[in-house]
N, C-alpha and C positions, 0 to 999 in steps of 0.2 A: 493792694498791700495787705498782707496777712497780719492779723492782730491776735495776740495771745496773752493770757494771764497766767502767771506762775507765782508760787510762793517761794520765798528765799531772800537772800541778801543781794542788793544791787551790785555790790563790789565783786561778787562772784560770777557775774554774767560775762560771757565770752563774746559779746557783740562788738561791732566796730566802734560803738560809742555808748556810753551810759549817761543818763541825765539825772542830776539832783538839783536842789534849789537853795535859795537863800533869801530871807527877808531883809529889808533895810535895817540898818543899825544893829545887826547881829555881828558880834566880834568873835564869838566862839561857836561855830556851828554844832548842832546836835543831831540826833536821829540818824537817818541814812547819810545825810551830808557829812555829819561828824565822823561816821564810820569810814566813809570814803577818804575824808581828810586824814584820818589816822593811818589808813593804808598807804596814803601818798606821803607820809612823813611830815604832815602839817603844811603841805603846799597851799591848801585853801586858806588856812589861817594867815599864812605869810602874805598872800595876795590881799587879804582883807586889811591887814596891818599896814601894808604899803599903799593902801588907797586905790589899788587896781581893781578891787572887787567890792562893790557897794550894795549889791542886792536890789538895785533899782529896776523898776518894771521895764522890760524889754532888753535888759542887759544880758549878754551871754559871754561867758569866759571859758576858754578851752584849756584844759590841762592835759599833759601827756604823761601817761603812767610809767613809761620806761620799764615795763615788766613788773611793776609793783602789784598790779592786779591784772586779770586776764584781758580786760578791755584796753586797747591802746590809747583811747581818748576818754576824758571825762568832761562833760559840759555842765557848768553851773549856770542856771537861768535865774534871773532876778524876779522876785515876786512883788517887789514894791513894799510899801508900808503895811504893817498889820492892820492899821485902821482902814476900814473899807474893803478889806480883802474878802473876796467871794468867788462864786462859781465863774463869773466872767473873767476874773483875774487868773483863774486856773486855765481857762480856755486860751487866753492870750499867752500865758507862759508856755503852754504846750505847743501852740502854733509857732511861737518864736523858736522853740527848741527843734521842732520838726523841720522848719525851713533851714536852720543851721545844719542839722544832720544831713539834709540833702546837699547843701552847699559844700559840705566836707566829703561828699561822695560815699557816705556810710550806707552799706547795703543792708545793715540791720542795726537797730538801736533799741535800748531799753530805758525805761523811766520809772521812777517811783511815782506813787499816786500823790501828786501835788495837793497839799492842803489836808490830806487825810490824817496826818500825824500832828505835828505841832500847830498846824493851821486850824485844827478843831472841826473840820468839815466832815459831814457824813461820808463814809468811804464809798458807798454806791454812787452818790451824787458826784463826788469828786472824780471817781473813775470815769463816769460818763462825760464829765466836762473835759477831762484829759483827752479822751478819744475823740470827742467832738472837735476840740481845738487842733489836735493832730491832723485830722482829716481835712478840716477847713484851711489850716495853714499850708498844707501841701497842694491845695487846689490850683490848677492851671487850666485855662480853656485850650484844649488841644483838638477839639472835634474836627475842625476843618484844616488842620495843619498837617503837612506831609513831611516836614523837616524834623528829624529826631532832636530831642532836647539835649542840651549839653550835659545836664546833670539829671539822671533819672531819679525817680522817687525811691526811697528805701523799699526793700522787698518785704521786710518783716519789722513789726513793732511789738515790743513786749512790755506789759505792765508788771511790775514786780511788787508784790505785797509781802511785807515781813511777817504779818500776823496771820497764821493759817485760819484762825477763826473768822477773819474778814474776807477770806478768799472768795466765798460764794457771792457776797455782796459786790465785790470788785468785778467779778465775772459778769454779773447781771448788768452793772453799770457800763462796763465796756461794750457789751452786746448792744445795749440801748444806744450808747453813744455812736457806735458804728452805723446803726440804722439812721439816726438823726443826721449825722454828717453826710452820709451818702445821699439822703433826700435833699439836704441843703445844696449839695454839689449838683444834683439834677436841676434844681431851681436856677442855680447860677448858669449852668449850661444852656438852659432854655432862654434866659435873659441875654446871655452873651451871643447867642446864635443870631447871625445877620437876618434882618427882617425879610429878605427875599427867600430865606429858608424857613424862618419861623412864622409861617402864615397861620391863619385860623385853622386850616385843614391840618397843618403840621401839629398844632396843639391837640386837635381831636385825635390824631393818630397816636400821640403820646399818651393821651388819656385811655384809649382803647388798650394799648400795651400794658399800662399799669393795671387796669381792671382784669386783664387776662391772667395776671399772676396769682389771683386769689379767687377761691371758690365762692367767697361771701361778698364779692364786690361786682357791681355791674356798671356798665357805661352806656348812656344813651346820648346820641348826638343829634340834636334838632337842626334841621335845615332851615333855610330862609322861608320856605313855604310853611314849615311847622311853626316857626316863630310868628309868621303873619297870622296864622289861625289863632294863635294865642294873643294877638293884638298887642305885640310888643313894638309899637310904632317908634318910640324913641330910639330903641336899639337899631331897628332897621333904618332909621333916618341917618344914623352915623355911618351905617354900612353902605348906603346907596351910592356914595361917591367912588367906591372901590370896585375894581374888577375881580378881586378875590371874594369868593362867597363867604358870608358870615355863618357861624355855627354857634349853637348854644349847647354847651357840654354839661351833662349831668352825671356825676359819679356818686354812687351810693354804696356805702359799706354797711352791712348789716349782719352781725355774727349770729343772729337768730335767737338770742336769749330774750326772755320776757322782761318787759318793763325797763328797757334800757333808755337812758337819757339820749335825746337827739341833739346833735350839734350840726349847724348848717354853716358852711364856709362859702363866701362869695369872693371871687377873684376877678378883678378887671383884666380883660384880655384884649386890649387895644394893641395889636401886634406892631403897628407903626402909626404914630400920631403926628401928622403934619399940621393939624389944626383945621383941616378941611378947607372950606372957602376962606376962613380967617387964618391964613398961613402964619405960622409961628416964625419968630426971628430965626435967621440961619444959624446963630450961635447954638452949639450943642444939639443941632438937629439930629446928629447921628445917635444921640442918646434916646431919641424918641422910640427906638425899638424896645426900650425898657419899660414902656407903658403897659406891658403885659406882665410886669413883675408880680402883680397880685395873682394872676392866673397861674404863673409858674409856682408861686408859693402854695396855692391850693392843690395843684397836681402833686407837688412834692410831699405835701402833708398827707394826702391820701395814700401815697406810696408808703410813708412811714406808719400810718395808721394800720394798714394791712399787714405790714411786717411785724409790728408790735402786737398785733392781735388784740387791740384795745376793746374793753367791754363797753362800747358806745355804738350808737347808731349815728353815723356821720354821713352827711350829704355835702358834696362839693359842687358848686355852681359856677360855671365859667362862660360868660358871654364874650365871644371872641370875634373880632372884626378889625379891619383897618379903618383909619379915619383919613381919607385922601381927598384932594381937590379933584374936581371933574365936572362934566356938564350936568351930572345928576346929583351932585353934592347938595346937601340941604343948606338953605340960606339962613343966616342969622336974622 
């Protein structure tokens, strides 16, 4: 999905859907929501007065413009109470709006920067949260599916900022939000991938692909022989019950600047955890493919670090193996 940022008024957008918001206990909307309400002849205020629109978190209400504005639909998403409102509230509201836009079959939709106006949030941080929430809200695991989805994702999403002086900050936030959302979706794909596909070798290949995108990132994949030389006996003990070879992945990002702080990330990479000899109960055994969620988070973070070109020296460590029963499995 293409993401863009423009300056202007949301009610002037010609997308299939525009998104504004409402806090709880607001009876007369202001800001962009108020401007849209005025253009619609007070339809939003009427819905509030009738009790049909309350601004509760997760609430979405669709209005049809009937030619009053270029966009045929207006979506009002609830932000919940002002007390406790923050960046996570913005992400959740954006995710709710994005999913509704997809359900409505909108090929394009625009949104104001939730929280940047009356919400009092920093415009850059708010824009990042909106784009993060939009990307995460639209996430679906499609990697191994060959059936087309009933409702495709929107093709374009536009953030609309009324204040031209804030446009640069909103653009930066949107760019960062897109990087973070795409990295998080990569982590979700890795975790959702069936364990017969997401083997330790598969994680190593993903790490190699990530490092290949950046001149200042390198990847080293240690084999079982390498690990044995380093006397990582506990790690090899877990691995010895599986036919899948274990690997120890080292990703290093170094922009080459002097005196950089070093951050080390360690992610557990048990690609399937039966419990070994001590078999776990059968309930939720299918979820044991998610025992490499830490590894997925580290790989996705390294991707985001490279794309954001952070001024840090970052090392990602991923010991990856299966924990399986077998004649060679270690005994408790």
